[in-house]
C-alpha positions in Angstrom: -11.8 -9.7 -15.8 -14.3 -7.6 -13.9 -13.4 -7.1 -10.3 -16.8 -7.5 -8.9 -20.5 -7.7 -9.8 -22.6 -4.6 -9.8 -23.0 -3.4 -6.2 -25.1 -0.7 -4.6 -22.1 0.1 -2.4 -19.7 2.8 -3.3 -16.4 4.1 -2.0 -13.2 3.0 -0.4 -12.7 2.9 3.4 -9.0 2.6 4.3 -7.8 1.9 7.8 -4.5 1.4 9.6 -1.3 3.5 9.8 -1.6 7.3 9.7 1.9 8.8 9.6 3.6 12.1 8.9 6.7 11.6 6.8 9.6 13.9 7.4 11.7 13.3 4.2 15.3 14.3 4.2 17.2 14.2 0.9 20.8 13.3 1.8 24.0 13.2 -0.2 24.9 9.7 1.0 24.0 7.3 3.8 26.7 7.6 6.5 28.3 4.8 8.6 28.0 5.0 12.4 29.4 8.2 13.9 29.9 9.7 10.4 28.3 12.8 8.8 25.9 13.1 5.8 24.6 16.4 4.5 20.8 17.0 4.3 20.3 18.7 0.9 16.6 19.4 1.3 13.6 18.3 3.5 10.0 17.8 2.9 6.9 16.9 4.9 4.4 14.5 3.5 1.9 11.8 4.0 2.8 8.4 5.3 1.0 5.1 6.0 -1.1 2.9 3.8 -4.6 4.4 4.2 -3.3 8.0 4.2 -1.2 7.5 1.1 -3.8 5.5 -0.8 -6.7 7.9 0.0 -4.8 11.0 -0.9 -3.6 9.4 -4.1 -7.1 8.4 -5.0 -8.3 11.9 -4.4 -5.6 13.3 -6.6 -6.3 10.8 -9.3 -9.8 12.1 -9.4 -11.8 9.3 -7.9 -15.5 10.3 -7.9 -16.5 7.8 -5.3 -16.5 8.4 -1.5 -13.2 8.1 0.4 -13.0 7.5 4.1 -10.3 6.8 6.6 -10.1 4.8 9.9 -7.4 4.8 12.5 -5.9 6.9 15.3 -3.9 10.1 15.5 -2.6 12.1 18.5 -4.2 15.2 19.8 -1.3 17.3 18.6 -0.2 19.5 15.7 0.7 16.6 13.4 -2.6 14.9 14.1 -4.5 18.1 13.3 -2.5 18.4 10.1 -3.7 15.0 9.0 -7.3 15.8 9.7 -7.0 19.1 7.9 -5.4 17.4 4.9 -8.2 14.8 4.8 -10.7 17.7 4.8 -8.8 19.3 1.9 -9.1 16.1 -0.1 -12.7 15.4 0.9 -11.8 12.3 2.9 -14.4 11.4 5.5 -12.9 11.1 9.0 -15.7 9.9 11.3 -13.7 6.7 11.8 -10.4 8.5 12.2 -10.2 9.2 16.0 -7.8 11.2 18.1 -6.1 10.2 21.4 -4.2 12.0 24.1 -2.5 8.8 25.1 0.2 8.9 22.4 1.6 11.3 19.8 0.8 11.1 16.1 3.1 8.6 14.4 5.9 10.0 12.2 8.8 8.6 10.1 12.1 10.2 9.3 12.8 9.1 5.8 16.4 9.4 4.7 16.6 9.4 0.9 19.9 9.2 -0.9 19.8 11.9 -3.6 21.5 9.9 -6.4 19.2 6.9 -6.6 16.2 7.6 -4.4 17.0 4.7 -2.0 15.6 5.4 1.4 16.0 4.3 5.1 13.2 4.8 7.6 13.3 5.8 11.3 9.8 5.2 12.5 7.9 6.4 15.7 4.9 4.1 16.1 2.9 6.5 18.3 -0.9 6.5 18.2 -1.0 3.7 15.5 0.3 1.3 18.1 -2.9 1.8 20.1 -5.5 1.4 17.4 -7.4 -1.9 17.8 -10.2 -1.1 15.3 -12.9 -2.1 17.8 -14.9 1.1 17.3 -15.0 0.6 13.5 -18.7 -0.2 12.8 -19.1 -1.5 9.3 -22.9 -1.2 9.5 -22.3 2.6 9.4 -20.5 2.7 6.0 -21.7 2.1 2.5 -18.1 1.7 1.2 -17.5 -1.0 -1.4 -14.0 -1.8 -0.4 -12.2 -1.9 3.0 -8.4 -1.7 2.7 -6.2 -2.4 5.8 -2.5 -1.6 6.0 0.2 -2.0 7.0 0.0 -5.4 8.7 3.1 -6.0 10.8 3.1 -2.3 11.8 -0.2 -2.2 13.8 0.7 -3.5 17.2 -2.8 -4.3 18.5 -4.0 -5.9 15.3 -0.8 -8.0 14.8 -1.3 -9.8 18.1 -1.9 -13.6 17.5 -4.3 -15.1 20.0 -4.2 -18.7 21.4 -6.1 -20.1 18.4 -3.9 -18.3 15.8 -6.3 -15.4 15.0 -5.2 -11.8 14.8 -7.1 -8.6 15.4 -6.6 -7.8 11.7 -8.3 -11.1 10.7 -11.2 -10.2 12.9 -11.6 -6.7 11.4 -11.4 -8.1 7.8 -13.9 -10.8 8.7 -16.3 -8.2 10.0 -15.9 -6.1 6.9 -16.7 -9.1 4.7 -19.7 -10.1 6.8 -21.0 -6.6 6.3 -20.8 -6.9 2.5 -17.5 -5.1 1.8 -14.7 -6.4 -0.3 -11.4 -6.4 1.6 -7.8 -5.6 0.7 -4.6 -5.7 2.6 -1.0 -4.4 2.4 2.0 -5.4 4.5 5.2 -3.6 5.6 8.5 -5.0 4.5 10.0 -5.7 7.9 13.0 -7.9 8.7 11.9 -10.9 10.8 10.0 -14.1 11.1 6.5 -12.8 11.8 5.2 -12.9 8.3 3.6 -16.3 8.3 2.1 -16.1 11.8 0.7 -12.6 11.4 -0.2 -12.4 7.7 -1.6 -15.9 7.1 -4.7 -15.5 9.4 -5.6 -12.2 7.6 -5.4 -13.8 4.1 -8.4 -16.0 4.9 -10.6 -12.9 5.0 -9.0 -11.0 2.2 -10.5 -10.5 -1.3 -7.5 -8.6 -2.8 -3.9 -8.9 -1.6 -1.5 -6.2 -3.1 2.1 -6.7 -1.9 5.6 -6.6 -3.1 7.9 -9.5 -4.1 9.8 -9.5 -0.8 6.6 -9.7 1.3 5.2 -12.4 -0.9 8.4 -14.4 -0.5 8.4 -14.0 3.2 4.8 -15.2 3.5 5.2 -18.2 1.3 8.9 -19.2 1.7 9.6 -18.8 -2.1 12.8 -17.0 -3.0 11.4 -14.7 -5.7 14.6 -12.7 -6.5 17.9 -14.6 -6.9 21.1 -12.7 -7.4 19.2 -9.6 -8.1 17.2 -11.2 -10.9 13.4 -11.8 -10.7 12.6 -15.6 -10.7 9.2 -15.7 -12.5 8.7 -19.3 -11.7 9.0 -18.7 -7.9 6.9 -15.5 -8.4 4.0 -17.5 -9.9 4.3 -20.2 -7.3 4.1 -17.6 -4.5 1.0 -16.0 -6.0 -0.6 -19.4 -6.2 0.4 -20.2 -2.6 -1.2 -16.9 -1.3 -4.4 -17.8 -3.1 -4.3 -21.2 -1.4 -3.9 -19.5 2.0 -7.4 -18.0 1.5 -7.4 -14.9 -0.7 -10.7 -15.0 -2.5 -10.3 -13.1 -5.7 -6.9 -11.7 -6.6 -3.2 -11.6 -5.7 -1.1 -8.8 -7.1 2.7 -8.8 -6.5 4.6 -5.7 -7.6 8.3 -5.1 -8.0 10.5 -2.5 -9.7 10.2 -4.2 -13.1 6.4 -4.2 -13.0 3.8 -6.5 -11.5 2.2 -9.9 -11.7 -1.4 -10.8 -10.9 -3.2 -14.2 -10.5 -6.9 -14.5 -10.1 -8.9 -17.1 -8.2 -9.7 -18.8 -11.5 -6.0 -19.2 -12.3 -5.6 -16.5 -14.9 -2.2 -14.7 -15.0 -1.6 -11.1 -15.9 1.8 -9.4 -16.4 2.4 -5.6 -16.6 5.9 -4.1 -17.0 6.6 -0.8 -15.2 7.3 2.6 -16.9 10.9 3.3 -17.8 11.5 6.2 -15.4 15.2 7.3 -15.7 17.3 7.5 -12.6 17.7 11.2 -12.9 14.0 11.7 -12.7 13.6 9.7 -9.5 13.3 11.9 -6.5 12.4 9.2 -4.0 10.9 5.7 -4.0 8.9 6.2 -0.7 5.2 5.6 -1.4 5.6 4.0 -4.8 4.0 0.8 -3.5 1.0 2.7 -2.1 0.6 4.6 -5.3 0.6 1.3 -7.2 -2.0 -0.1 -4.8 -4.2 3.1 -5.2 -4.2 2.6 -9.0 -5.2 -1.0 -8.7 -7.9 -0.4 -6.1 -9.3 2.5 -8.3 -9.8 -0.1 -11.0 -11.2 -2.8 -8.8 -13.7 -0.3 -7.4 -14.7 0.8 -10.9 -14.9 -2.7 -12.4 -12.2 -2.1 -15.0 -10.5 -5.0 -16.8 -7.7 -6.2 -14.6 -5.0 -5.3 -17.2 -6.1 -1.7 -17.2 -6.0 -1.6 -13.4 -2.5 -3.0 -13.3 -1.4 -0.4 -16.0 -2.8 2.5 -14.0 -1.0 1.0 -11.0 2.4 1.2 -12.6 1.7 4.7 -14.0 0.7 5.9 -10.5 3.9 4.4 -9.1 5.9 6.2 -11.7 4.2 9.5 -10.8 5.1 8.8 -7.1 8.8 8.3 -8.0 9.2 11.8 -9.4 8.5 13.5 -6.0 10.4 12.9 -2.7 7.2 12.5 -0.7 4.7 9.7 -0.9 1.8 11.6 -2.6 3.3 14.9 -3.8 3.9 13.5 -7.3 0.3 12.2 -7.9 -1.7 13.8 -10.7 -5.1 13.3 -12.4 -5.8 10.0 -14.0 -5.3 11.4 -17.5 -1.9 13.0 -16.5 -0.8 9.7 -14.9 -1.7 7.7 -18.0 0.2 10.2 -20.1 3.5 9.2 -18.4 3.5 6.2 -20.6 4.3 8.5 -23.6 6.8 10.5 -21.6 8.8 7.6 -20.2 7.9 4.6 -22.2 7.3 1.1 -20.9 9.9 -1.5 -20.0 10.2 -4.6 -22.2 7.5 -7.3 -21.7 8.1 -9.5 -18.7 8.8 -12.9 -20.1 7.9 -15.7 -17.7 10.3 -18.6 -17.4 9.0 -22.1 -18.2 7.9 -24.1 -15.3 
């Protein structure tokens, strides 16, 4: 499958949450009023556009990269702008504000397994409404927006059931861009009301199995085991909700993709040993970066999914979201280093 016809447009513009992650590696997660020891700490990127764009730069994307969103007029905000400059990420749509501090997240990662817990300060991201994002002033091929459910202004549902995110995605499509979304895995009942309106103006949806289940109502993991029947039903339901070209659902065992014409693709993940996993934060964004790289370049879908799982594996071996990312060739070489999990065998309908 080719992701798109030949287009004169080039580049990926990513908008949404810009976050600084303060990653603490802890020996265990404590109960209330109990102590846990911080073994090490690291500062890194956070948020869908920030992670994806830096990952694409590290992978060696030769096409233009640009960011959109809002950071505070503070040291953390300046560090984000400086980092974008370092990775040649255009920032004309990434604005600063004195009305809120730059968003940050304290990420508590248990050393033994890489499981993490997030303490998030929404900050400047909560003020971004995207109204100054003029798609007539970009030649990007793809506009990616994330994370829905963590962008206060864009998540508001108006009286006719439309969100700010849906309006931005519609404007991007009207300007000739392909659109992509990602979602945060929150606990709550907002998935259907906030996500569904955006899906109508989405070309590519790249989400995890929990998010897919929350949007569609299908229980994709039962007793810790992936239910491939529910998984396929969920992908089909998301397409029926309006996604125009492709739904990709990722999970620790790999990923599943269904195209608008009904073709299914499975890709198992790499077999990264537990002892090599430094942290799972950012693995989903790394996967999305790999898939979007392929969609932009018009690769066959199976190759895009393979690069996605390789990029996710690279992310796992560093405690930060983007610190483990390498060049495309180095990421592909992880297949030989770690091997691939057994094929994902779909259950019979």
